N, CA, C and O of each residue as an XYZ file, in Angstrom:
448
protein
N       0.841     -1.319     -0.021
C      -0.070     -0.019      0.145
C       0.906      1.291     -0.043
O       2.127      1.282      0.114
N       0.209      2.265     -0.362
C       0.816      3.697     -0.392
C       0.478      4.332      0.755
O      -0.567      3.919      1.259
N       1.134      5.365      1.428
C       0.619      6.384      2.434
C      -0.604      7.054      2.168
O      -0.991      7.206      1.010
N      -1.175      7.423      3.045
C      -2.628      8.242      2.863
C      -2.249      9.635      3.058
O      -1.209      9.976      3.622
N      -3.122     10.432      2.576
C      -3.081     11.887      2.841
C      -3.216     12.239      4.620
O      -2.603     13.178      5.128
N      -3.953     11.480      5.264
C      -4.070     11.687      6.575
C      -2.568     11.392      7.166
O      -1.951     12.195      7.867
N      -2.073     10.069      6.751
C      -0.708      9.813      7.338
C       0.237     11.019      7.105
O       0.957     11.381      8.035
N       0.275     11.709      5.823
C       1.235     12.910      5.488
C       0.696     14.137      6.322
O       1.561     14.833      6.853
N      -0.664     14.499      6.507
C      -0.841     15.498      7.274
C      -0.203     15.248      8.913
O       0.485     16.041      9.556
N      -0.612     14.084      9.265
C      -0.177     13.844     10.719
C       1.279     13.534     10.964
O       1.720     13.451     12.110
N       2.057     13.356      9.844
C       3.584     13.348      9.899
C       3.992     11.932     10.378
O       5.032     11.712     10.999
N       3.129     11.044     10.053
C       3.288      9.566     10.548
C       4.521      9.156      9.616
O       4.579      9.371      8.406
N       5.591      8.466     10.471
C       6.807      7.804     10.011
C       6.699      6.569      9.160
O       7.144      5.510      9.601
N       6.133      6.629      7.954
C       5.973      5.274      7.108
C       6.906      5.681      5.863
O       7.237      6.822      5.540
N       7.228      4.534      5.279
C       7.907      4.676      4.019
C       7.507      3.292      3.176
O       7.217      2.147      3.523
N       7.635      3.959      1.926
C       7.408      2.778      0.724
C       8.868      2.715      0.136
O       9.511      3.730     -0.129
N       9.295      1.536     -0.029
C      10.577      1.426     -0.358
C      10.696      0.692     -1.996
O       9.874     -0.131     -2.398
N      11.742      1.119     -2.717
C      11.824      0.366     -4.004
C      12.269     -1.101     -3.820
O      12.786     -1.569     -2.805
N      11.951     -1.820     -5.097
C      12.365     -3.224     -4.898
C      13.931     -3.556     -4.721
O      14.298     -4.588     -4.160
N      14.732     -2.703     -5.188
C      16.235     -3.127     -4.879
C      16.410     -2.993     -3.433
O      16.898     -3.885     -2.740
N      15.922     -1.637     -2.900
C      16.325     -1.438     -1.393
C      15.705     -2.569     -0.502
O      16.296     -3.100      0.438
N      14.316     -2.894     -0.960
C      14.009     -4.319     -0.096
C      14.871     -5.511     -0.313
O      15.054     -6.249      0.655
N      15.444     -5.808     -1.488
C      16.173     -6.830     -1.627
C      17.659     -6.567     -0.857
O      18.315     -7.488     -0.372
N      17.999     -5.393     -0.837
C      19.298     -5.133     -0.118
C      18.996     -5.293      1.342
O      19.690     -6.029      2.043
N      18.150     -4.736      1.736
C      17.952     -4.556      3.469
C      17.377     -5.724      3.998
O      17.773     -6.101      5.101
N      16.353     -6.479      3.296
C      15.583     -7.475      3.627
C      15.421     -8.653      2.733
O      14.311     -8.977      2.311
N      16.756     -9.445      2.372
C      16.950    -10.132      1.406
C      15.912    -11.569      1.472
O      15.467    -12.213      0.522
N      15.751    -11.757      2.708
C      15.073    -13.128      3.031
C      13.701    -12.837      3.867
O      13.095    -13.750      4.428
N      13.360    -11.758      3.891
C      11.952    -11.499      4.483
C      11.091    -10.427      3.950
O      11.528     -9.502      3.264
N      10.001    -10.558      4.246
C       8.945     -9.479      3.761
C       9.336     -8.121      4.604
O       9.310     -8.059      5.833
N       9.693     -7.081      3.753
C       9.921     -5.845      4.403
C       8.814     -5.177      5.232
O       8.940     -4.552      6.285
N       7.718     -5.441      4.539
C       6.421     -4.684      5.223
C       6.289     -4.870      6.799
O       6.223     -6.014      7.248
N       6.255     -3.956      7.502
C       6.154     -3.881      9.036
C       7.585     -3.792      9.729
O       7.695     -3.602     10.940
N       8.825     -3.965      8.757
C      10.081     -3.629      9.469
C      10.246     -2.233      9.605
O       9.399     -1.435      9.204
N      11.341     -1.896     10.173
C      11.698     -0.448     10.398
C      13.044     -0.210      9.795
O      13.970     -0.984     10.037
N      13.198      0.902      8.966
C      14.530      1.392      8.269
C      14.404      2.949      9.189
O      13.526      3.471      9.876
N      15.845      3.332      8.750
C      16.070      4.416      9.496
C      16.639      5.504      8.548
O      17.599      5.149      7.865
N      16.177      6.819      8.398
C      16.489      7.952      7.426
C      17.253      8.844      8.389
O      16.631      9.554      9.179
N      18.644      8.831      8.351
C      19.538      9.418      9.295
C      19.178      8.656     10.571
O      19.325      7.441     10.694
N      18.687      9.483     11.519
C      18.321      8.737     12.874
C      16.889      8.454     13.104
O      16.445      7.969     14.145
N      16.206      8.780     12.086
C      14.597      8.696     12.157
C      14.117      7.379     11.791
O      14.497      6.876     10.733
N      13.302      6.762     12.578
C      12.751      5.369     12.216
C      11.514      5.438     11.502
O      10.558      6.092     11.919
N      11.506      4.771     10.421
C      10.254      4.719      9.543
C       9.808      3.311      9.353
O      10.653      2.432      9.189
N       8.600      3.054      9.363
C       7.747      1.670      9.234
C       7.579      1.433      7.767
O       7.040      2.219      6.988
N       8.087      0.289      7.475
C       7.814      0.083      5.916
C       6.527     -0.340      5.789
O       6.126     -1.335      6.395
N       5.767      0.368      4.998
C       4.430     -0.107      4.523
C       4.045     -0.775      3.278
O       3.005     -1.395      3.060
N       5.065     -0.552      2.466
C       4.857     -1.019      1.050
C       6.120     -1.217      0.335
O       7.131     -0.707      0.817
N       6.196     -1.890     -0.750
C       7.186     -2.015     -1.781
C       6.931     -1.726     -3.301
O       6.061     -2.327     -3.930
N       7.666     -0.859     -3.799
C       7.234     -0.244     -5.116
C       7.461     -1.463     -6.250
O       8.329     -2.308     -6.032
N       6.849     -1.505     -7.165
C       7.124     -2.432     -8.204
C       8.429     -2.285     -8.975
O       8.680     -1.228     -9.555
N       9.147     -3.173     -8.992
C      10.482     -3.176     -9.926
C      10.119     -2.342    -11.177
O       9.120     -2.648    -11.828
N      10.814     -1.412    -11.494
C      10.909     -0.669    -12.812
C      12.295     -0.574    -13.439
O      12.366     -0.316    -14.641
N      13.255     -0.736    -12.817
C      14.500     -0.623    -13.322
C      14.855      0.885    -13.762
O      14.195      1.768    -13.216
N      15.710      1.214    -14.578
C      16.244      2.523    -14.948
C      14.983      3.348    -15.296
O      14.007      2.698    -15.670
N      14.874      4.702    -15.221
C      13.923      5.591    -15.764
C      14.023      5.801    -17.131
O      15.148      5.700    -17.622
N      12.896      6.126    -17.996
C      12.833      6.182    -19.203
C      13.799      7.098    -19.726
O      14.117      6.917    -20.902
N      14.420      8.191    -19.009
C      15.359      9.123    -19.546
C      16.778      8.631    -19.150
O      17.788      9.275    -19.432
N      16.793      7.453    -18.480
C      18.227      6.940    -18.104
C      18.703      7.791    -16.778
O      19.760      7.443    -16.252
N      18.131      8.646    -16.340
C      18.700      9.436    -15.156
C      18.638      8.828    -13.890
O      19.427      9.207    -13.024
N      17.858      7.983    -13.662
C      17.557      7.455    -12.216
C      17.395      5.822    -12.282
O      16.851      5.271    -13.238
N      17.907      5.143    -11.202
C      17.543      3.842    -10.895
C      16.173      4.048     -9.703
O      16.292      4.398     -8.529
N      14.982      3.732    -10.388
C      13.746      3.978     -9.610
C      13.491      2.791     -8.729
O      12.491      2.843     -8.013
N      14.212      1.791     -8.685
C      14.134      0.700     -7.736
C      14.943      1.101     -6.514
O      14.739      0.402     -5.522
N      15.795      2.059     -6.393
C      16.502      2.396     -5.396
C      16.067      3.662     -4.476
O      16.740      4.375     -3.732
N      14.980      3.669     -4.739
C      13.997      4.977     -3.908
C      13.357      4.663     -2.811
O      12.970      3.500     -2.699
N      13.134      5.477     -1.902
C      12.577      5.346     -0.593
C      11.681      6.506     -0.643
O      12.139      7.637     -0.803
N      10.325      6.262     -0.502
C       9.354      7.459     -0.614
C       8.657      7.513      0.744
O       8.062      6.554      1.236
N       8.774      8.625      1.265
C       8.074      9.042      2.507
C       6.936     10.205      2.530
O       7.031     10.896      1.516
N       6.069     10.549      3.246
C       5.067     11.575      2.990
C       6.159     12.925      3.437
O       7.087     12.966      4.245
N       5.576     13.967      2.515
C       6.359     15.062      2.439
C       6.496     15.755      3.689
O       7.578     16.087      4.172
N       5.260     15.982      4.247
C       5.375     16.655      5.636
C       5.961     15.972      6.705
O       6.475     16.623      7.615
N       5.954     14.532      6.726
C       6.865     13.833      7.577
C       8.362     14.104      7.225
O       9.184     14.190      8.138
N       8.677     14.222      6.102
C      10.236     14.368      5.671
C      10.443     15.958      6.168
O      11.385     16.129      6.941
N       9.892     16.778      5.910
C      10.044     18.098      6.279
C      10.139     18.292      7.692
O      11.084     18.979      8.081
N       9.294     17.792      8.594
C       9.354     17.801     10.036
C      10.464     17.038     10.647
O      11.328     17.538     11.367
N      10.367     15.585     10.254
C      11.087     14.515     11.188
C      12.498     14.532     10.558
O      13.456     14.446     11.325
N      12.733     14.648      9.091
C      14.152     14.449      8.634
C      15.060     15.629      8.562
O      16.220     15.727      8.961
N      14.086     16.749      7.809
C      14.802     17.939      7.684
C      14.523     18.992      8.691
O      15.038     20.101      8.544
N      13.872     18.780      9.544
C      13.625     19.654     10.692
C      13.102     21.025     10.419
O      13.424     21.953     11.161
N      12.234     21.221      9.289
C      11.652     22.436      8.942
C      10.139     22.339      8.635
O       9.623     21.245      8.407
N       9.438     23.484      8.630
C       8.143     23.374      8.207
C       7.652     23.888      6.866
O       6.446     23.995      6.644
N       8.648     24.233      5.903
C       8.344     24.626      4.814
C       9.071     24.111      3.790
O      10.092     23.467      4.031
N       8.606     24.347      2.423
C       9.533     24.087      1.202
C       9.880     25.339      0.643
O       9.110     26.233      0.294
N      11.280     25.313      0.585
C      12.050     26.349     -0.128
C      11.953     26.406     -1.590
O      11.737     27.440     -2.221
N      12.122     25.243     -2.093
C      11.948     25.211     -3.599
C      11.679     23.670     -4.077
O      12.100     22.694     -3.456
N      10.947     23.612     -5.220
C      10.408     22.331     -5.676
C      11.375     22.293     -7.236
O      11.336     23.317     -7.919
N      12.002     21.397     -7.612
C      12.176     21.334     -8.822
C      11.399     20.053     -9.633
O      11.180     18.919     -9.206
N      11.158     20.478    -10.584
C      10.616     19.438    -11.594
C      11.089     19.134    -12.869
O      11.209     19.993    -13.742
N      11.360     17.970    -13.021
C      12.078     17.355    -14.101
C      11.801     17.968    -15.504
O      10.624     18.200    -15.780
N      12.669     18.225    -16.327
C      12.531     18.766    -17.752
C      12.461     17.429    -18.843
O      12.591     16.235    -18.571
N      12.239     17.993    -20.000
C      12.176     17.160    -21.110
C      13.124     17.682    -22.246
O      12.906     18.755    -22.809
N      13.960     17.044    -22.489
C      14.982     17.382    -23.512
C      15.491     18.579    -23.401
O      15.640     18.985    -22.248
N      15.834     19.336    -24.349
C      16.496     20.788    -24.196
C      15.750     21.834    -23.293
O      16.289     22.770    -22.702
N      14.546     21.544    -23.289
C      13.698     22.629    -22.948
C      14.017     22.767    -21.391
O      13.659     23.827    -20.877
N      14.554     21.964    -20.697
C      14.845     22.232    -19.188
C      13.388     22.143    -18.481
O      12.309     22.054    -19.067
N      13.598     22.186    -17.169
C      12.641     21.922    -16.109
C      12.192     23.408    -15.702
O      12.517     24.457    -16.259
N      11.401     23.237    -14.643
C      10.951     24.515    -13.798
C      11.334     24.390    -12.576
O      11.422     23.253    -12.112
N      11.608     25.378    -11.878
C      11.870     25.407    -10.378
C      10.725     26.510     -9.757
O      10.452     27.524    -10.399
N      10.231     26.282     -8.748
C       9.209     26.705     -8.264
C       9.795     27.235     -6.724
O      10.553     26.493     -6.100
N       9.424     28.449     -6.215
C       9.706     28.809     -4.868
C       9.002     30.166     -4.606
O       8.575     30.862     -5.528
N       8.913     30.479     -3.385
C       8.169     31.806     -3.110
C       8.954     32.831     -3.714
O       8.287     33.822     -4.011
N      10.087     32.889     -3.969
C      10.777     34.057     -4.697
C      10.825     34.024     -6.200
O      10.790     35.036     -6.899
N      10.914     32.673     -6.691
C      10.848     32.358     -8.084
C       9.799     31.703     -8.552
O      10.002     30.610     -9.079
N       8.485     32.213     -8.465
C       7.467     31.253     -8.817
C       7.446     30.476    -10.208
O       6.612     29.609    -10.470
N       8.417     30.870    -11.031
C       8.465     30.192    -12.320
C       9.773     30.346    -13.098
O       9.817     30.774    -14.251
N      10.682     30.020    -12.485
C      12.076     30.097    -12.987
C      12.549     28.808    -13.799
O      12.637     27.696    -13.278
N      12.799     29.042    -14.937
C      13.427     27.960    -15.974
C      14.616     27.453    -15.355
O      15.367     28.282    -14.843
N      14.950     26.123    -15.305
C      16.194     25.811    -14.985
C      16.585     24.779    -16.079
O      15.761     24.352    -16.888
N      17.971     24.380    -16.055
C      18.618     23.488    -17.281
C      18.163     22.095    -16.797
O      18.071     21.827    -15.599
N      17.907     21.300    -17.700
C      17.434     19.825    -17.590
C      18.597     19.150    -17.092
O      19.687     19.561    -17.489
N      18.561     18.270    -16.362
C      19.674     17.269    -15.927
C      19.638     16.002    -16.838
O      20.466     15.101    -16.701
N      18.478     15.964    -17.929
C      18.450     14.751    -18.677
C      18.890     14.844    -20.104
O      18.894     13.840    -20.816
């Protein structure tokens, strides 16, 4: 399963891990219900992402991801209560967009 909006709002320490992360950390056991640490913060594994391999643009190994609710990450991992900036991936040479309170629509160079 994936985390809910309520778990995000409440800052619940839950995580959904990629297939490679699951295999690396829990090779002989079901990771659901197990605890991982991000820094010093414990998170309960509530799901495993379906294996995808390398992303379509070749930029990332999606099976190595760990996904946690954004509000939980902000409060419990980064110890902040705001987002400073969000980067959205770009396509081709057009680049992506960077959103922040000071730069609501600034174009950034694509990494792909």
